[in-house]
N, C-alpha and C positions, 0 to 999 in steps of 0.2 A: 736474545741476540747478543753476540759478543761484540765488544767495542773495539774500534781501531786503537792501535797503540799510540798514535800521535799525541792525543791529549796527555797521556801519562808521561811520555818522553819529554813533551814540552814542559810539563810541570817540573821534571827533574832538571831540565836545562834552565828554566826560570829561577830555580832555587840555587843555581850556581854550581851544579855538580857535573852534568854532562857525561860524556863517555871518553873525553880526551881523544876524540877520533883522530886516528892517524898517529897518535903519540902513545907509546907504551910507558907505564910507570916504571921507575927505576927501583927494582927490588933487590939490589945487590947488597944483601944484608950479611952480617957476620957470623951469627951463631952456628955452631956445629950441630947438624940435625941428629947426630949420634949421641949427643950429650943432653940428657934431660932428666926429669924426675917424675915419678908417678906414685900415687897413693891408692890403695884398694879401698873402696867404700861400698858397704852394703848397709844393713842395719847396724853393723859394727864396723870399726875401722881397724885395719891391720897394716902395719908398715913393714916394708922390705928394707934391704940395705940402704944406707944413706950416705953415698960418697959426697965429699965436700964439694966436688965440682958440679953436683947435680942441682943447679940453681935455675930458676925460671927467668932468664935474662931478658927475653923477648925484645930483641933489638929490631925495632920496626923502622921503616923509613922516617926520616925527620919530619916533624910537624911543620907544615907550610903555613906561615902567618896569613891571616885573612886580610883582605883589603879593608882599609879604614873607611868610615862613612864620610862622604863629602859634606861640607857645610850646607850644600844645597838641599840636603835631606834633613836639616835641623828640625823642620816642622814635625817629623815623625817622632823625634825625641820628646816632644811636648804633647803627644796625642792624648786625648782625654782618658782613654782606657788604660794608660800606662800605670796609673796609681793602683788600679785593681790588679794588674798583671804582676807588678813588682813590689807592691806594698812598702813604699819608701819609709813611711812613719815607723812601721814595725821593724824594718831592717835597721834604721838609724837608732832605734831604741836599744838594739843589741850593743851598739858602740858606746852608749851611755855618755854622749857628749854633754859638756857643761860650759858655762861661762869661763872664758879665759883659755880654752883649748886652742891649739894651733893645728889645723887640719889641712889636708891637701886632697883634692879630687883630681886624679890623673885621668886624662881623657874626659874632661869635664863636659865637652860638647856644648849644648845650649844652657847648661847649668841646672838641669832638673834636680840633681842632688846637691850641687854646690850651694844653691840658694837656701835649701832646707838646712844644710849644715851651718851656714853662716848665721842663720837665725838662732840655731841651738847654741852656738858658742858666743853669741853677742851678750853684752856690748863690748867686752874687752878682748874677745878671741879673734882669730884670723882664719879665713878660709882661702887657701891658695887654689885658684882655678887653673889647671894645667892643660894645655892643648897644643897640638902642633899646627893648627890652622888659625891664623889671625882672624879670619872671618868668623869662626866659631866664638872666639873670645869677644868679638864685637856684638854678636847676637846675645851672648850671655850677659854682657854688661847692659844691653838694652833691656833685657828682662828684669835685671836687678834694679835698674833705675825706675822702671814702671811700677815695681812692687815696693819700692822704698827700702830695699835691703842694702845695708852697708857691711863693711868688714871683709869684702871680697877683693883679693889681689890677683889680677890676671897674670899668668905666666906663659909666655910663648916658649914651648919646649922644643927639643930636638928629638930625632928618632931614637937616640941612645942616651938621652939625658933629660930628666924632668926639670932640671934647673931649679931645684929646691935648696933652701939654705941647709947647711950641714948641722945635724944634731939638734934640730929645733922642732920637729914634727911629732905631735902626739898620736895622730891617726892619719894614715893614708887610705884613701878609698879608690878602688878600681871596679867600676861597674861595666861588665860586658865589653871590656877593652883590652885586657891582657892578651887575648888570643890574636890581637892585631900587631903585637910588638914584633918588629923585624929583627931586633937585637935584644932579646929578653935577658940575656946574661948581663949585659951592660946596664940595662934598666933596673934589674934587681939589685945590682951592686950599688947603684946610685940611690935607690930607695933605702937600702941599709944605712948608707951614710947620712941620709936626711933624718932618719928616726932618732928620737931621744932614746936613751938606754932602755927605758921601759915602754917605748912607743910600739904601736901595733898597726897592722894592715888588715883592712877588710876587703876581701876579694869576692866578687860575684861573677859566676860563669854559668851559662846554660848547661843543663845536665845532658850527659850522653847515656848514662846507665839505664834509666827506666823509660826512656822515650818521651818524657814530659817536655823536653826541649826540642822535639823534632820539627816544630813549626819554624825553627830558625835554621839558616843554612848550616850545613855540616861543619864547615871550617870556623863557624862562630860558636861551636859548642866544645866543652872540655870535660873529660871525666876527672874524677878525683885522682885517679892513678896518674893521669897525664900531668895534672897540676903539681902533685907532690914530686913527681920525677924531675921537675924543673926548680921548684922552690926550695926543697930540702937541700940539694947540693949547693944552692946559692947562699945558704946560711940562715934560713928561716926555719922556725919550729911551728907546727900546727898546734894551736891551743884551744880552738873552738871550731865546731862544725855544726851548722844549723841547716835544717832541711824543711823549714816551714813554708818557704816560698813556693809558689805553684810550679815554677819551671827552672829555678836556679839553685845551685849550691851557694852557700854563704860560708866562706872560710875566714878565720881570724888567725893571723900569724904574728909572732914576735921574733925578735932577734935571737939567733942561736945562743944558748947559754945565758939568756937574760935572767933566768931564775926567778922571774916574777910570778909566773903562772905555770900550772902543771901542763906538761907536754903530752899531746896525744900521739902515741906511737903508731907507726904504720907498717904493716907486714903483708907480703904476698901470701895467698892462701896456702900454697904448698909449703912454703918456708915456715909459716906459723904452725901448721900441723906437725911438721917434722921436728921443729925446735921446741915443741911442747907449750907454745903460747896459748893454744886453743885445743878444745876437744870437739870432734864431730859426734854428737850423741845420737842423732837420727838423720837419716837421709833417704830421699826417694826421688823418683822422676815424675814430673808432671807433664802437661801438654806443652812440649817444647820448653820446659823449664827443668832446672836441677834444683831441688829443694834441700837445703842443708840447715840443720839446727846446730848452731855453734855456741859454745860456752867458753869464756876465757878462763885461763888457769892462773892468771896474774892479776894483781890489783890495779895495774895501770890501765887507763882508758886507751883504747886502740881502734884503728880502722883496719879492716882486712879487705884487700883488693884481689881481683883476678883479671888477667888481661883477656881481651878479645882473642879467640882462637884456642883458649884452654879446652882440652879435649877430655871427653867422658866416654871411655870405652866400655861397652857392654859385652856380655857373652855372645858367642856366635848365634846367628839366627835372628838377631834384632839389630836395629840401626843404632849406631853410636850417636852421640850428641856433641856439638861444638858450641862454645860460648860465642854469641853473635855480637856482644858488646863487652866493653870493660864492665866489671862489676864491683860493687862496694857494699860493705855492711859495717855499721858503726857499733862497736861493743863498748859503750861508755858506762854502762851499769853492769852489776853482777847479774847472773841468771842467763838462761838460754835465749838466743835470738834466732829467729827463722830468717833465712836468706834465700831468695829466689833468684837464681842465676838464669838470665835469658839465653836460650839456646836454640839451635836448629838441628833437625835430623840430618844425618850425613848421607847414608846409603838410601837412595830412592827406591831400590828394589827390595828393601827389607821392611818389615813392620816396625813401628815405633815401639820403644820399650814400655813395659807396664810400670806402675808406681813402685812395685817392690823389686824390680830388676836390680841386681847388684851392678856396680860399675866401678871403674878405676879412674881416678883423676890423673891426667897426664899433662905435662908442660906444653904450652903453646909452641915452644921451640921444637918439639918432637916432629911436628908436621908443618914445616915452614910454608909450603905452597898453600895448604888449606888455611893456615893462619892468615896469610897475606890476603886471601880472598875475603875473609870475614873482616879483616882490618879495613879493606877498601869499602865494603858495604857499610861499615859503621859510620863512615864519613859522607854517605850519600843521603839523598832525600827522595827515595823512590816512593811512588804513590802507594798508600797503605793497601790498596786492593791487589797490588801485584808484588809487593815486597817479599812476602813469604815464599811464593811459588818461584820467583826468579832466583832467590837465594838458594832454595832447595835444589834447583837444577844446577846452579853453579857448584854447589857442594858435591853433587853426584859426578859432575864432570871432573872436578879437581881430585876426588877421592877414588874414582874408578874409570871405567871405559864403557859407558852406556851407548847403546845405539840410538838413532833418532826415534825409532818406533817405541823403544822402551821409555824414553823421556816423554814422548807424546802421550803415551798411556797414563803416565803419572799426572800430567797437567791437563787432561782432557776436560776437567771441570773448571779450568781457570776462567776468569772474567774477560780475558782477551784471547785472541787466536793463539793456538799452540805455536805457530811459526814465530809469532812475536816474542813469546816467552823464551823460546830456545835461542832466538837471535840476540835478545838482550842479555841472557845469561852467558852466551858464548862471548859476546863483546866485553862484558865486565870481567869475566874470568880471564880472558886474554890480557886485559889491562892489569890484572893482578900478577902477571908473570907466568901463567900457565899456557903452554903451547897447545891450544885447542885444535890446531890443524893435524895433530898426531892422534887425535881421538877418533873412535869409530864413527861417531855421528857426523863427522866432517865429510865422510864419503857421500852423505846425502845432502850436501850443500844446496843442490838444485831443487830440493824438496821444500826448503823453507826460505832461503834468501830471496828468490824472485817474488815471494808473497809478502815481503815486508812492506809496510806502508810508509815507513820513514826513510827518505832517500839517503840521509846521512848514515844511518845504521846499515843500510844496504851496501852503500859504497865502501864503508869500513870493512865489513866482512868479506866483500869481494876482493878487497886489496890484500887480504891475508892469503888468498888462494895461490 
């Protein structure tokens, strides 16, 4: 028996994503859809002409900062399972803190990490505990007093200023808080000012790329590509990237031009191939994945990223693929590295490609509408049982003009009623800037909207008619 959609939709709403019912997203983006770049990939790689303008700019809607946690939720920060989830001792070992260091925990909350850092830099070091809520600082001080920890200096910050002393900080730590900054440019500038010339920043954010952070709200996750797009222009260099934590990226940054440690370069996939920084030696298509084997041609360590919406075009008769998340692979050592880019089939009426199907990598900018659909899904928390099928229908709506019967045939084995799948896909696709009312299936509105079990979804779709 198929399940009502309501539990799945309630799960999405509980996780803070919803459908923005009655409000369309603003996708007034700038890139020219006629300017892009593509690379042909099969078992070998061939490059066509490479105009200088052919860059994968991928100007997506601005990232909306997440709401910060109220002090009333401080107990969650001290949950017993947090040590196993975030491995604080192993994480802090990367920083190599020692007696006398001056450290700052921005967004300190209840002091889960501040207290550990204060112990590591004792007895002569200082740990600044920075938070915008005085109540959080009171909770933190209470924990420190109970545990007999000294050397912590509470700092009541502002939304655009951590209020740290200039040029005195050896390490700044930000754990799952940067995504909440409403004015990240100002905060990054202030952090630069606070660091010593050889000071560093350790940044932790829940991953987007591999799904390991999907238990966290979508706006509380960040991909490496998103982070670097904001930190590098602000004057920071990436010098370490650690991926041993179960669900989080661990970045280490230093000031631009500090010259203390080797910098990890970062390149977009298309640019890296075109400019000769990497070679694609083997490539094939998996079950909704694109598998690339990359080898760097330069001695420098580097990370290669690709944005959500990057397009993989196959020969006629098989479905194309589209990247459903930002992707990243770290090429820190010599030798080949296998990279699995997560993707979705695009055309619902075509069979998926086989492993040896040749394909061409094309810029996400070349198909802005489809890119925007996948960008939106990247930030959602759909229930795993319906995520794939809803995204598949959205892609078919965005890329073609299927009838209701054609879509119903594709999702007949879905764990929820066909009407619910089509309704959800239609609403999310519309919210991405695609006018679904001009598609063929909309003529059969009366076949699926009356059957929807969620009143909000039903009203939303009816309002478009």
